[in-house]
N, C-alpha and C positions, 0 to 999 in steps of 0.2 A: 055400193056399200057392202052388199053380200059377197061380191067377188073379192073385195079387199079383206074382209074377215076370213074368208076361206083361204086366201093366199097367206095371211098371217098365221093361221092355224097350221097349215102345212109346213111353213118355214119354221115355226116354233117347234113342232114335233121332230123335224129332222135335226135341228140344232140341239135339242135336248139329248138325242142319241149321241151326237158327236161330243157334247160336253161330258156325258157319262163315260164314254170310252176314252176320252182324253184323260180324265181323272184316274181311271184304271191303269192306263199306260204310264202315267207319271208315277203312280204309286209303285208299279211293277219295276220301272226303270230306276227308281231311287232306292227302294227298300231291298230288293233282291240282291243287287251288287253290294249294298251295305252289309247285309247279313253274311255274304261270302267273305268280305274283307274282315268282318269282326271274327269270324271263325278262323280264317287263315292268319290274321295278325291281331290277336286280342289286345284291347286297349282299355284303360281305366275309364270310368264313366265321366271323369272331368274332361278327358280328351274328346269323348263323344259329344259332350255338351258344347265344348269350345268349337268343335267342327260344325255342329248344328248351327250355332250362332254365326260363324264365319260363312256358312252356306247361305244363310238368309241374306247377309249383306252382299255376297257375291251375286246371288240371284237378282237382287235389286239393281245392282250395277249392270248385269247382263240384260235385264228388262229395259233399262234406260238405253243402252247401246243398241240393242236389237230394234227397239221401237224407233229410235231417232235415225239411225243410219241405214238400217235394212228396210223396215216397213215404210219409211218416208223417203225412200229412193224411188222416184216415180218410174224410172226406166227398168227397174228390176221386176222379176215375176212376183215376188212377195209384195213389193211396193204397189204394183197394179192391183193385187188382191186387196191390199189394205185401203186403197182408194174407195173400194166398194163399201168398206166399213164406214167411211166418212160420208159417202154419198147416199147411203140407204138409211141414214139416221132419221127416225120418225116415219119411215115407210113400212108397209106390210112385210118387206123382205129384210128388215133389220136383223131379226134373230139369226139368219143364215150367216151373218158376218160378225157376230159378237164373240164367238169362242176365240180364246187367245191362240190356240193351235188350230189350224184349219182341218187337221185330221190326226188320228193316233200316230201315223207314220211321221208327221211333222213334229209331234211331241217327242217321239223317240229320237229323232235327229237332234233336237235341242239338247236332250240329255247326253247324247254321244259327244256333241261339240263341247259341252261343259265338263262331262265326266272324264274324258281321256286325259286332258292336261292335269286335272286334279289328282287322279289316281297315279299318274306318272310322277308328279311332284311328291306325292305322299310316299311312294316306294323308293324314290331316289334318296330322299332325306329321312326316311323312316319316321315320318311325323305322326302317323296313325290318326289323322284327322279326316281322311277321305270318307269314311263310313258316315260320320255325323254330317259332313257336308252334303253327301248325296241325299240323305234324308231331308236335310234343310232345303235342297233344291225341290224335292217332291212336294213338301209341305207348302213352300212359297208358291209354286206353280198352281197347285190346286186352289189355294186361297185366292190368288190373283184372278184366276179365270172365274171363280165363283163370284167374287166381288164385282168384277167387270160385267158379268151377266146380270147381276141384280141392279147395278147402276143403270144399265140401258133398258132393262125390261121392268123396272119399277118394283123390284123385290125388296124385302125387308133387309135393313142393314143394322148391325148392333150399334149402340150409342157411340162407341169409340170411333166408328167409321161413318157416322152420319154425314160428315162433311165431305166424304170421298166422292159422292155423286156430283155435287157442284164443282169440285176440284177437277174431276175428269171431264165433265161436259164442257168446261171452259177450254179444254184442249181442242174440242171440236169447233169452238169459235176461233181459237188462235192455234192452228196446228203446229206452229214452230215453238211451242212451249208446253210444259207439263207432260213429260213423257212417261213418268211413273204413274201408275193407275191410282194407287191409294196410299203408298208409303213413299213420300217424295224425298228420300235421302239424297239421291244423285241429282234430282232437280234442284235441290237446295245447294248441293255442293258446286254445281256448275251454273247457278244463277238462272235457272229456267223455270221460275215459278209463275211466269205469265205477266211480267211487268209490261208497262205500256210500250208498244213498239213505235219507233219513230217512222214517220211517213217518208216516202221516197225523196221528197224535196225539202226535208227538214234536216239541217246540218247538225250532226252530233258533235258534242264537245270532244276535244282531243283525248281527255282522260277516259271517256267512255269508249272511244274507238280503240284505245290501247287495251282497256280491260276486255273488250270483245275479242281482240286479237289473241290476248293471253288465254282467254277461255277456250277459243277454238284450238289453239296449240295444245292446251292441256287435254282436251277431249280427244284430239288426234293421237296424242301420246298414250292415252289410256288404251285405245284400240290396238295400236302397233305394239305396245308393251305386251298385251295379252297374246298376240300372234307370235311375237318373238320368243316369249317365255315358253309357250306351248311347243314351238319348234325345237328349242334347245333341250327341253325336258324329254321330248320324244327321241331326239338324237342321242342324248347322253344315257338314256335308259338301257340301250343295247350294250355299250361298253361296260356299264356297271354290272349288268347281268352276266356278261362274259367273264368279268373279273371274279365275280362270286363263284361261278362254276369252276373256274381255274383254281381258285383258292381251295374250294372243297375237294377237288381232285388231288391237289398237292397234299392236303392234310391227310386224306385217305391213304395216299401212297406212302407217306412218312410214318403213319401209325404202325406200331409193331404188330405183326401178324400173330394171331393166337396159335399156340402149338397144336399140331394135329394129333 
């Protein structure tokens, strides 16, 4: 018993440090680029608010996709690490595998993967939403990791999130459902709320099999659309920048020179 308590204490202290620096990294990666964008491309507060709300929804979708396809891919490095999160549930080593990002570097990479296509899209179409979206990413990440921590380690949850503990722990009973931690927007959208799973020898109705095929196609389309859009925006940003520089040089050359 004493050894288990000591192991839990050491695991908890290490995980607390990771959680703290993950939150600092998320705030830094979200707020600092947002402030740079706001200064370089000023936007009205309505656009910042709209970008913030879009960023929250985007983050919820990314959480769903990241959890379902990356963390639950057993052959991948991240998937093998996530298996420890499931296998250590209720053990003294559980805190080590509760943080949503395994390290500040992993958190920074999450923001890079999300931020680059968003900023490119914002600049190509001059939307001025990216600053709000980046702040939305940071807020969502910090809240999600904090709620996930409190769910697993018995921390206090506000009344509006009191059902999140039972919702997420159900995912540990049925790992093929409930991929959102506490805000099941995309779980609801794709029908992954943890409905009864048919056994291997139980024949499913044709309508349900067709619905499952449609759902799988829609989920795959979501991932590939994200990747294709990111590639197109990255590719198109260079010609657009070149055209702007060429136009600026042309205007400068055609402008009348001031008399000496």
